C-alpha positions as CSV (number, residue, x, y, z in Angstrom):
1,M,-9.4,34.0,1.3
2,S,-9.3,31.8,4.4
3,T,-10.6,28.6,5.9
4,I,-13.0,29.0,8.9
5,Y,-13.3,26.3,11.6
6,I,-16.4,26.1,13.8
7,V,-16.0,23.6,16.7
8,S,-19.1,23.5,18.8
9,D,-22.0,21.3,19.9
10,Y,-24.3,24.2,20.5
11,G,-25.6,27.3,18.7
12,R,-27.2,28.1,15.3
13,L,-25.7,29.3,12.1
14,V,-28.0,31.9,10.6
15,K,-28.0,34.4,7.8
16,K,-28.0,38.1,8.9
17,G,-27.9,40.5,6.0
18,E,-24.9,39.7,3.9
19,V,-23.0,37.7,6.6
20,L,-23.4,34.5,8.6
21,Q,-23.6,34.6,12.3
22,L,-23.1,31.8,14.8
23,K,-25.5,32.5,17.6
24,K,-26.3,31.0,21.0
25,E,-29.7,32.3,22.0
26,N,-29.2,36.1,21.6
27,D,-25.4,36.1,21.8
28,I,-23.3,36.4,18.6
29,L,-20.4,34.0,18.9
30,N,-18.9,34.5,15.5
31,T,-19.4,36.4,12.3
32,I,-18.5,34.9,8.9
33,F,-17.9,37.3,6.0
34,P,-18.3,35.6,2.5
35,F,-15.7,37.7,0.7
36,K,-13.1,36.5,3.3
37,T,-14.1,32.8,3.3
38,E,-13.0,30.1,0.9
39,Q,-13.9,27.0,2.9
40,L,-15.8,26.3,6.1
41,F,-15.4,23.4,8.5
42,I,-18.2,22.7,10.9
43,I,-17.2,20.3,13.6
44,G,-19.9,19.3,16.0
45,R,-23.7,19.5,16.2
46,I,-24.7,23.1,15.5
47,E,-28.0,23.9,13.9
48,I,-27.9,25.5,10.4
49,T,-30.9,27.4,9.0
50,S,-32.0,26.8,5.4
51,A,-31.3,30.5,4.7
52,A,-27.7,30.0,5.9
53,I,-27.3,26.9,3.6
54,K,-28.6,28.9,0.6
55,F,-26.1,31.7,1.5
56,L,-23.2,29.2,1.5
57,M,-24.3,27.9,-1.9
58,K,-24.9,31.4,-3.3
59,H,-21.3,32.4,-2.4
60,R,-19.9,29.0,-3.3
61,I,-18.3,28.4,0.0
62,E,-17.2,24.8,0.2
63,T,-18.5,23.5,3.5
64,V,-17.3,20.3,5.3
65,F,-19.4,18.7,8.1
66,M,-17.6,16.6,10.7
67,G,-18.5,15.0,14.0
68,T,-16.6,15.9,17.2
69,N,-14.8,12.6,16.8
70,G,-13.3,13.8,13.5
71,R,-15.5,11.6,11.4
72,F,-16.5,13.0,8.0
73,N,-20.3,13.5,7.7
74,G,-20.8,15.3,4.5
75,K,-19.8,18.2,2.3
76,I,-21.2,21.0,0.1
77,D,-18.9,21.5,-2.8
78,F,-19.1,23.0,-6.3
79,Q,-17.7,21.0,-9.2
80,T,-16.4,23.7,-11.6
81,G,-14.4,21.3,-13.9
82,K,-15.7,22.0,-17.4
83,N,-12.4,21.1,-19.1
84,V,-13.2,17.6,-20.4
85,F,-10.0,17.6,-22.4
86,L,-7.9,18.0,-19.2
87,R,-9.7,15.0,-17.6
88,Q,-9.4,13.0,-20.8
89,K,-5.6,13.6,-20.7
90,Q,-5.6,12.6,-17.0
91,Y,-7.3,9.3,-17.9
92,E,-4.9,8.6,-20.7
93,L,-2.0,9.1,-18.4
94,M,-3.5,6.4,-16.1
95,E,-2.6,3.9,-18.8
96,D,1.0,5.3,-19.2
97,E,3.1,3.1,-17.0
98,G,6.2,5.3,-17.4
99,F,4.3,8.4,-16.3
100,K,2.7,6.6,-13.4
101,I,6.1,5.3,-12.1
102,R,7.7,8.8,-12.4
103,I,4.9,10.5,-10.6
104,A,4.6,7.8,-7.9
105,K,8.4,7.9,-7.3
106,S,8.3,11.7,-6.9
107,I,5.4,11.4,-4.4
108,V,7.1,8.7,-2.3
109,E,10.5,10.3,-2.4
110,A,9.1,13.7,-1.3
111,K,7.2,12.1,1.6
112,L,10.2,10.0,2.8
113,R,12.6,13.0,2.6
114,N,10.2,15.1,4.7
115,Q,10.0,12.3,7.2
116,L,13.8,11.9,7.2
117,S,14.2,15.6,7.8
118,F,11.8,15.4,10.8
119,M,13.7,12.4,12.2
120,Q,17.0,14.2,11.9
121,R,15.6,17.2,13.7
122,I,14.5,15.0,16.6
123,C,18.0,13.7,16.9
124,R,19.5,17.2,17.0
125,K,17.0,18.6,19.6
126,N,16.4,15.6,21.8
127,I,18.3,13.0,23.7
128,V,17.3,9.8,22.0
129,P,18.4,6.2,22.3
130,H,21.3,5.0,20.1
131,N,19.0,2.8,18.0
132,V,17.1,5.9,16.7
133,K,20.2,7.0,14.8
134,N,20.3,3.5,13.3
135,T,16.7,4.0,12.2
136,V,17.6,7.3,10.5
137,S,20.3,5.4,8.6
138,Q,17.7,2.8,7.5
139,M,15.4,5.6,6.3
140,K,18.3,7.0,4.1
141,S,18.8,3.5,2.6
142,N,15.0,3.2,2.1
143,I,15.0,6.5,0.1
144,Q,17.9,5.3,-2.1
145,K,16.0,2.2,-2.9
146,V,13.0,4.3,-4.0
147,L,15.3,6.1,-6.5
148,D,16.2,2.8,-8.1
149,V,12.8,1.0,-8.2
150,N,10.8,0.6,-11.4
151,N,7.4,-0.7,-10.3
152,I,4.6,0.8,-8.2
153,D,4.0,-2.2,-6.0
154,S,7.7,-1.9,-4.7
155,L,7.2,1.8,-4.2
156,R,4.2,1.1,-2.0
157,G,6.3,-1.3,0.0
158,Y,9.1,1.3,0.5
159,E,6.5,3.9,1.4
160,G,5.0,1.6,4.0
161,N,8.5,0.7,5.4
162,G,9.2,4.4,5.6
163,A,6.1,5.0,7.7
164,R,7.1,2.2,10.0
165,L,10.5,3.7,10.5
166,F,9.2,7.2,10.9
167,F,6.6,6.4,13.6
168,S,9.0,4.3,15.5
169,V,11.0,7.6,16.1
170,Y,8.1,10.0,16.2
171,K,7.3,9.5,19.9
172,H,10.7,11.1,20.7
173,A,9.4,14.4,19.2
174,I,6.7,14.7,21.9
175,T,7.8,15.7,25.4
176,S,4.4,16.3,27.0
177,D,3.4,14.0,29.9
178,R,-0.2,14.2,28.6
179,A,0.7,12.7,25.3
180,V,0.3,9.0,24.7
181,F,1.6,7.4,21.5
182,N,1.9,3.6,21.1
183,G,2.6,3.6,17.4
184,R,0.4,4.7,14.5
185,S,-3.2,3.4,14.8
186,M,-6.3,4.3,12.8
187,H,-10.0,3.3,12.5
188,P,-10.1,4.1,15.4
189,P,-7.0,5.9,16.7
190,R,-6.2,4.3,20.0
191,D,-4.5,7.2,21.9
192,N,-4.6,11.0,22.0
193,V,-1.7,11.6,19.7
194,N,-3.2,9.3,17.0
195,A,-6.5,11.1,17.4
196,V,-4.9,14.5,16.6
197,L,-2.9,13.0,13.7
198,S,-6.0,11.6,12.1
199,L,-7.9,14.8,12.5
200,L,-5.0,16.9,11.0
201,Y,-4.7,14.5,8.1
202,T,-8.4,14.9,7.4
203,F,-8.0,18.6,7.3
204,I,-5.1,18.3,4.8
205,L,-7.1,15.9,2.7
206,F,-10.0,18.3,2.2
207,R,-7.7,21.2,1.5
208,V,-5.9,19.2,-1.2
209,D,-9.3,18.0,-2.5
210,A,-10.5,21.6,-2.9
211,A,-7.3,22.5,-4.8
212,V,-7.7,19.5,-7.2
213,E,-11.3,20.3,-7.9
214,A,-10.5,24.0,-8.5
215,E,-8.1,22.9,-11.3
216,G,-10.8,20.8,-12.9
217,L,-9.1,17.5,-12.3
218,D,-10.9,14.2,-11.4
219,S,-10.0,13.6,-7.8
220,Y,-10.7,9.9,-8.2
221,A,-8.1,9.3,-10.9
222,G,-4.9,8.7,-9.1
223,Y,-1.5,7.3,-10.0
224,F,0.3,6.0,-6.9
225,H,-2.8,5.0,-4.8
226,S,-4.7,2.4,-6.8
227,P,-8.1,3.6,-8.1
228,N,-11.1,2.2,-6.2
229,Y,-14.8,3.0,-6.1
230,G,-15.5,6.1,-4.0
231,K,-11.8,6.6,-3.2
232,K,-10.2,10.0,-4.1
233,S,-6.9,8.4,-5.2
234,L,-5.4,11.6,-6.7
235,V,-6.1,13.5,-3.4
236,Y,-4.4,10.8,-1.4
237,D,-1.5,11.0,-3.9
238,L,-1.0,14.7,-3.6
239,M,-1.5,15.0,0.2
240,E,1.3,12.5,1.0
241,E,4.2,15.0,1.1
242,Y,2.2,17.4,3.4
243,R,1.6,14.9,6.1
244,T,4.9,15.4,8.0
245,P,5.6,19.2,7.5
246,I,2.0,20.1,8.4
247,G,0.3,17.3,10.3
248,D,3.1,15.5,12.2
249,T,4.8,18.7,13.0
250,L,1.7,20.5,14.2
251,A,0.5,17.5,16.3
252,A,3.8,17.4,18.2
253,S,3.7,21.2,18.8
254,L,0.1,21.1,20.1
255,F,1.2,18.7,22.8
256,N,4.6,20.1,23.6
257,L,3.3,23.7,24.0
258,N,0.4,22.4,26.2
259,I,-2.2,23.8,23.8
260,L,-4.1,20.6,24.1
261,K,-5.4,19.7,27.5
262,E,-6.6,16.4,29.0
263,E,-10.2,17.6,28.9
264,D,-10.0,18.0,25.1
265,F,-10.1,14.2,24.7
266,R,-12.7,11.6,25.6
267,E,-12.9,7.8,24.9
């Protein structure tokens, strides 16, 4: 089962027999087979017929709608979590400070170690200023402090410091002249590298969200990220360690291999 991405501002998604087709006038641009599709991302402003929506619901294909700027617009999902006892245990563990600290430490340590590995790879492959190696040493020290900490607020501080150290080095991983990166920025991303990072993180978030819901867990009941109304804290918890090996790595490759062109971006 795979995830299908449709990126288009034109065309209609229609039901044709037992498949979906993306059509522009009489031309078939793509065919989607339900038995091969687990999740569908629609990025842009294509038209979707009511028959196509019913088809997606019949085959329980989770569908995410996003604008061309990467903004989340909506989602068709299927809550299958019937195991109330599993969620009851999940809520009980939210009151267990020892468990919360253990899971939070494992999340932060995994994320920081992935970032450290990426930073070390940059130093091996690229000519970098001497202070970059000092930053790598600071990251190692930061990880050691995580291992010794016993409260979540301090963990959040070390995680934030790790992000600052990592993104101060990240620009050296990108060699393309087209890439612009002036440090991590969000809401909105202020350069093309940040735009790609934010979009890739969004994709990761929805993949983790689908996995959490498939297990019957409450995606709003997290342990490291503080629970808040409308915030899927558990999803943010579990996606942290995937940011660097998937999102950061892929973003750099998309620019360095010249897969992304100047015309792919607009202000």
